[in-house]
C-alpha positions in Angstrom: -38.8 -28.7 54.7 -36.6 -28.1 57.7 -34.3 -30.3 59.6 -34.2 -29.9 63.4 -31.0 -32.0 63.6 -29.0 -29.1 62.2 -29.7 -26.1 64.4 -26.2 -24.7 64.1 -26.6 -23.9 60.4 -29.4 -21.6 61.3 -27.1 -19.3 63.1 -24.6 -19.1 60.2 -27.1 -18.7 57.5 -29.6 -16.4 59.2 -32.6 -18.0 60.8 -35.9 -18.2 59.0 -37.5 -20.0 61.9 -36.3 -20.6 65.4 -33.2 -22.9 65.2 -34.1 -24.2 61.8 -32.2 -24.1 58.5 -32.4 -25.7 55.1 -32.1 -29.4 54.8 -29.2 -29.0 52.3 -26.7 -26.2 51.6 -29.1 -23.8 49.9 -27.5 -22.0 47.0 -29.6 -18.9 47.5 -28.5 -18.7 51.1 -24.9 -19.1 50.1 -25.1 -16.2 47.5 -26.7 -13.9 50.0 -24.1 -14.7 52.7 -21.3 -14.0 50.2 -22.9 -10.6 49.2 -23.3 -9.7 52.9 -19.6 -10.4 53.5 -18.6 -8.3 50.6 -20.7 -5.4 51.8 -19.1 -5.6 55.2 -15.7 -5.3 53.6 -16.4 -2.0 52.0 -14.1 0.9 52.6 -14.6 3.8 54.9 -18.2 5.0 55.7 -17.7 8.2 53.7 -17.1 6.2 50.5 -20.1 4.0 51.2 -22.3 7.1 51.8 -21.1 8.7 48.6 -21.8 5.6 46.6 -25.3 5.4 48.1 -25.9 9.1 47.3 -24.6 9.0 43.8 -26.0 5.5 43.1 -22.8 4.5 41.3 -19.2 3.4 42.0 -16.5 6.0 42.3 -15.0 7.1 39.0 -11.4 8.0 38.7 -10.2 10.1 35.7 -6.6 10.1 34.7 -5.6 12.6 32.0 -2.5 11.6 30.0 -1.0 14.5 28.0 -3.5 15.4 25.3 -4.7 11.8 24.8 -8.4 10.9 25.5 -9.1 10.6 29.2 -8.6 7.2 30.6 -11.5 6.3 33.0 -11.0 3.8 35.7 -13.8 2.2 37.7 -12.5 0.9 41.0 -14.4 -0.9 43.7 -12.2 -0.2 46.8 -12.0 -2.7 49.7 -10.6 -2.4 53.2 -7.0 -3.0 53.5 -6.3 -2.2 49.8 -6.1 1.5 49.7 -2.8 1.3 47.8 -4.3 -0.6 44.9 -6.0 2.4 43.2 -2.8 4.4 43.2 -0.9 1.5 41.7 -3.5 1.0 39.0 -3.4 4.7 38.2 0.4 4.7 37.9 0.3 1.7 35.6 -2.2 3.3 33.3 -0.3 6.5 33.2 3.0 4.8 32.3 1.3 2.6 29.7 -0.4 5.6 28.1 2.8 7.6 28.1 4.7 4.7 26.5 2.0 4.5 23.8 2.2 8.2 23.0 6.0 8.0 22.8 5.9 4.9 20.6 3.4 6.5 18.3 5.4 9.7 18.0 8.6 7.9 17.2 7.0 5.5 14.7 5.4 8.2 12.5 3.9 5.6 10.1 2.2 2.3 10.5 4.5 0.9 7.8 7.5 3.2 7.4 8.8 3.4 3.8 12.5 3.5 3.1 13.3 6.9 1.3 13.8 6.6 -2.4 16.7 9.1 -2.4 18.5 7.0 0.3 18.8 3.9 -2.0 22.4 3.3 -3.0 23.2 2.3 -6.6 20.6 0.6 -8.9 20.5 3.7 -11.1 19.0 1.9 -14.0 16.0 0.6 -11.9 15.4 4.0 -10.3 15.6 5.8 -13.7 13.0 3.4 -15.2 10.6 4.0 -12.3 10.9 7.8 -12.5 10.3 7.9 -16.2 7.1 5.8 -15.8 5.8 8.3 -13.2 6.6 11.2 -15.6 4.9 9.5 -18.5 2.5 6.6 -17.5 1.9 5.8 -21.2 5.4 4.2 -21.3 3.6 1.1 -20.0 5.3 0.1 -16.8 8.5 -1.6 -15.9 9.6 -5.1 -15.1 12.5 -5.4 -12.7 14.4 -8.7 -12.6 17.4 -9.4 -10.5 19.0 -11.5 -7.7 17.3 -11.9 -4.4 18.1 -9.2 -1.8 19.0 -6.5 -4.3 16.3 -4.0 -3.1 13.8 -4.5 -5.8 10.7 -4.4 -3.6 12.2 -1.7 -1.4 12.8 0.6 -4.3 9.4 0.1 -5.9 7.6 0.7 -2.6 9.8 3.8 -1.9 8.4 5.2 -5.1 5.0 5.8 -3.3 6.5 8.9 -1.5 7.4 10.5 -4.8 4.0 10.2 -6.5 2.4 13.6 -7.1 -1.3 14.4 -6.7 -4.0 14.2 -9.4 -7.5 15.5 -9.8 -10.3 13.1 -9.4 -14.1 13.1 -9.2 -15.0 13.1 -5.5 -16.4 9.9 -4.1 -15.8 8.0 -7.3 -14.3 4.5 -6.7 -12.7 4.5 -10.1 -10.5 7.6 -9.8 -12.3 9.2 -12.8 -10.6 12.2 -14.4 -13.0 15.2 -14.3 -11.6 16.5 -17.6 -10.7 13.5 -19.8 -13.7 11.5 -21.0 -11.5 8.4 -21.8 -10.6 8.2 -18.1 -14.2 8.5 -16.8 -16.4 5.7 -15.6 -19.8 5.2 -17.3 -21.6 6.8 -14.4 -19.5 9.9 -14.4 -19.7 10.2 -18.2 -23.5 10.0 -18.1 -23.5 12.7 -15.4 -21.4 14.9 -17.6 -23.8 14.4 -20.6 -26.7 15.3 -18.3 -25.0 18.6 -17.4 -24.4 17.7 -13.7 -21.8 19.7 -11.8 -18.9 17.4 -10.8 -17.3 17.8 -7.4 -13.5 17.7 -7.9 -10.9 16.8 -5.3 -7.2 16.0 -5.3 -5.5 12.8 -4.1 -2.1 11.2 -4.4 -1.6 8.8 -7.3 -2.4 5.4 -5.8 0.0 2.5 -5.6 -1.8 -0.8 -5.2 -0.2 -4.1 -4.3 -1.5 -7.2 -6.0 -0.9 -10.3 -3.8 0.0 -13.6 -5.4 -2.9 -15.3 -3.6 -5.6 -12.8 -4.7 -8.7 -14.2 -6.2 -10.1 -13.1 -9.5 -13.2 -11.5 -7.9 -11.0 -9.4 -5.7 -8.9 -8.2 -8.6 -11.7 -7.5 -11.1 -14.6 -6.8 -8.7 -17.8 -8.6 -7.9 -21.3 -8.2 -6.7 -21.8 -6.3 -3.4 -23.2 -9.0 -1.1 -23.9 -6.6 1.7 -26.2 -4.4 -0.4 -27.8 -7.5 -2.0 -28.7 -8.9 1.5 -29.7 -5.6 3.2 -31.3 -3.6 0.4 -32.2 -6.3 -2.1 -30.4 -4.6 -5.0 -27.6 -5.7 -7.3 -24.6 -3.5 -6.8 -21.0 -3.7 -8.0 -18.1 -3.8 -5.5 -14.9 -2.5 -7.3 -11.7 -4.5 -7.1 -8.0 -3.8 -7.2 -8.1 -2.8 -10.9 -10.6 0.0 -10.1 -8.5 1.2 -7.2 -5.3 1.2 -9.4 -6.9 3.2 -12.2 -4.6 6.1 -13.1 -2.1 4.8 -10.6 0.5 2.0 -10.1 -0.3 -1.7 -9.8 2.6 -3.5 -8.3 3.1 -7.3 -8.5 5.9 -8.7 -6.4 7.3 -12.0 -7.7 5.2 -11.5 -10.9 6.8 -14.6 -12.5 4.9 -16.7 -9.8 1.5 -15.2 -10.5 -1.3 -17.6 -11.4 -2.2 -17.9 -15.1 -5.8 -16.8 -14.6 -4.7 -13.6 -13.0 -2.1 -13.1 -15.8 -4.9 -13.3 -18.3 -6.9 -10.7 -16.4 -3.9 -8.3 -16.4 -3.2 -8.9 -20.1 -6.8 -8.1 -21.0 -6.9 -4.9 -18.9 -3.4 -3.8 -20.0 -4.3 -4.2 -23.6 -7.6 -2.4 -23.6 -7.3 0.0 -20.7 -10.7 -1.1 -19.5 -12.0 -3.8 -17.1 -15.2 -5.5 -18.0 -17.0 -7.6 -15.3 -19.8 -10.0 -15.9 -21.1 -11.3 -12.6 -24.5 -12.6 -11.5 -26.5 -10.4 -13.8 -24.2 -7.4 -13.5 -22.4 -6.1 -16.5 -20.1 -3.1 -15.9 -17.0 -1.6 -17.5 -14.7 0.9 -16.0 -11.3 2.4 -17.0 -8.3 0.4 -15.8 -5.3 2.3 -17.0 -2.5 1.7 -14.6 1.3 1.6 -14.6 2.1 -2.1 -14.3 5.3 -2.6 -12.2 6.6 -6.1 -11.5 9.6 -7.6 -9.8 11.0 -11.1 -9.7 14.0 -13.4 -9.6 14.8 -15.1 -12.9 15.9 -18.2 -11.0 12.4 -18.8 -9.8 10.8 -19.1 -13.2 10.4 -17.2 -16.5 7.6 -14.8 -17.3 5.1 -15.5 -20.0 6.1 -13.7 -23.2 2.7 -12.2 -23.6 2.9 -10.5 -20.2 6.5 -9.6 -20.6 5.8 -7.7 -23.8 3.2 -5.6 -21.9 5.9 -4.1 -19.8 7.2 -0.9 -21.4 10.6 -1.2 -19.9 12.8 -4.0 -18.4 15.5 -3.3 -15.8 18.1 -6.0 -15.1 19.9 -5.4 -11.8 22.6 -7.3 -10.0 24.2 -7.5 -6.6 26.5 -4.6 -5.6 30.1 -5.8 -5.7 31.9 -2.8 -4.3 32.6 -3.5 -0.6 32.3 0.2 0.4 28.8 0.5 -1.2 27.8 -2.7 0.6 28.9 -1.4 3.9 27.0 1.9 3.2 23.8 -0.1 2.4 24.1 -2.1 5.6 24.7 1.0 7.7 21.7 2.8 6.3 19.4 -0.1 6.7 20.5 -0.6 10.4 19.9 3.1 11.0 16.5 3.0 9.4 15.4 -0.1 11.3 16.4 1.5 14.6 14.5 4.8 14.1 12.6 5.1 10.8 11.0 8.5 11.6 14.4 10.2 12.2 16.0 8.5 9.2 13.2 9.7 6.9 13.4 13.2 8.3 17.1 13.3 7.3 16.1 12.7 3.6 13.0 14.8 3.6 14.5 17.7 1.7 15.9 15.4 -1.0 12.5 13.6 -1.3 10.7 16.9 -1.7 13.2 18.2 -4.3 12.9 15.0 -6.4 9.0 15.2 -6.2 9.1 18.8 -7.4 11.4 17.8 -10.2 9.0 15.1 -11.3 6.0 17.4 -11.2 7.9 20.0 -13.4 8.9 17.2 -15.8 5.2 16.2 -16.2 4.4 19.7 -17.2 7.3 20.1 -19.7 6.6 16.6 -21.3 4.1 17.9 -23.8 6.6 20.4 -25.2 9.3 17.7 -25.7 10.0 16.4 -29.2 12.2 13.9 -30.9 13.6 15.0 -34.3 12.6 13.0 -37.4 16.2 11.9 -38.0 16.4 10.4 -34.5 13.1 8.7 -34.8 14.3 7.0 -38.1 17.4 5.8 -36.3 15.4 4.4 -33.4 13.3 2.4 -35.8 16.4 1.2 -37.7 17.8 -0.1 -34.4 14.6 -2.0 -33.7 14.7 -3.4 -37.2 18.3 -4.5 -37.0 17.6 -6.3 -33.7 14.6 -8.1 -35.3 12.2 -6.7 -32.6 8.7 -7.9 -33.2 6.0 -5.3 -33.5 6.1 -1.5 -33.2 5.7 -1.3 -29.5 9.5 -1.0 -29.0 9.7 2.0 -31.3 6.8 3.8 -29.5 8.1 3.1 -26.0 11.7 4.3 -26.9 10.4 7.6 -28.2 8.2 8.2 -25.1 11.0 7.2 -22.7 13.5 9.5 -24.5 11.1 12.5 -24.2 10.4 11.7 -20.5 14.2 11.7 -19.8 14.6 15.0 -21.6 11.8 16.5 -19.6 13.3 15.2 -16.4 16.6 16.9 -17.3 14.7 20.1 -17.9 15.1 20.1 -21.7 12.6 20.1 -24.6 14.8 18.5 -27.2 15.9 14.9 -27.1 19.6 14.2 -27.6 21.4 11.0 -28.7 22.6 10.6 -25.1 19.0 10.4 -23.9 18.2 7.7 -26.4 21.4 5.8 -25.5 20.3 5.7 -21.8 16.8 4.5 -22.3 16.9 2.2 -25.4 18.4 -0.8 -23.6 15.5 -0.6 -21.0 13.0 -0.5 -23.8 14.3 -3.2 -26.1 16.1 -5.7 -23.8 13.1 -7.9 -23.2 11.8 -7.7 -26.8 14.8 -9.5 -28.4 14.5 -13.1 -29.4 16.4 -15.3 -27.0 19.6 -17.0 -28.2 20.7 -19.7 -25.9 24.2 -19.7 -27.4 24.6 -15.9 -27.0 27.6 -14.8 -25.0 26.6 -11.2 -24.6 23.9 -9.6 -22.5 20.8 -8.4 -24.4 21.4 -4.8 -23.1 24.9 -4.8 -24.5 23.6 -6.0 -27.8 21.3 -3.1 -28.0 24.1 -0.6 -27.1 26.4 -2.1 -29.8 23.7 -1.7 -32.5 22.9 1.9 -31.2 26.6 2.9 -31.6 26.7 1.4 -35.1 23.5 3.3 -36.2 24.4 6.6 -34.6 28.0 6.4 -35.7 29.6 6.4 -32.2 31.9 3.4 -32.7 
């Protein structure tokens, strides 16, 4: 229906009949008019002709160093010939900045070098000995806040050597030791299958305080259940930490149900999962490393006994050492890649020393006389169980291997026995002496070093 009273609209909108237009502002007409205006504002005829010939808008490619080519699609308009150049410049600068930042960063999460840590020799020694001999059973590090506990433990990841694993196995199965193989790999070995072996760095897995039991132990693979209709197991953090290190920050704040899971796995070396019709067991032998502040709560005695060693650290009191720590931290925060490069030689040397110690460890031995004296010390201190005797012997041999020797000396035992027995002593609320000093006094008495 047309309205003869609005002839002027017909000239603006494009006449359909002589001097007629729509009764109301037609949306279709408005869209067509807008498109026509946009077409009239196109750039020079050559660009229009090129677009009509190619059937596409002009593509502008901007190579930035060796990065993937950044493609810009620009629809030029009259009076805006400077806009493409400005856009090109902005993309080039942004890409160059990104390349520079990535080059300087080096890592997504830079790790402070282990050899750059000042002081805390007792904590560093306990961590190194556990890497040399994982059967020591881990280490618990307790101390004041801000003493570098978490920094030192995470710095250990750079020193971890490589290990042989079965390729594409989620449980890090050992291709040579049946005790460290999953059930699937063990069945393949019995069937005579050839295992594909690869090397990987010893893993270090963080256990968050808010982790669920399913995420720690593993659960049913929902994706395969929905897509393929089969029941499949999705491994958890214990499977990932097998033959590696499981680190729990603020372990004294860990929920009780997760503590029970860790106790079960640490005691048996296996993780058994019963979920929705799935029953699976896999090896879960890991070095349990924990840290915490004693002011925030005590650790359950059952879990504390599972730690092979216990390091007690305090705040550095020497002003010069404190200034050195502050300076190093400021330098690291400013440019982590350059700081790490300065300590690269020391890191590599320490890693090589650990690798050699792991090879020499099997040849190290503790004389019978020394083993008797170690057990006498444990007996005089009323240490419950035999775990203290076992850990002390292992730690002494690991220290001798780290020093490049095959025979354990009394000095080796003196350095490690406080770490192995401190947390196994019965607590005396009226005691005026540190538990580590009590162990050293009894050691001197038994070994005749008073």
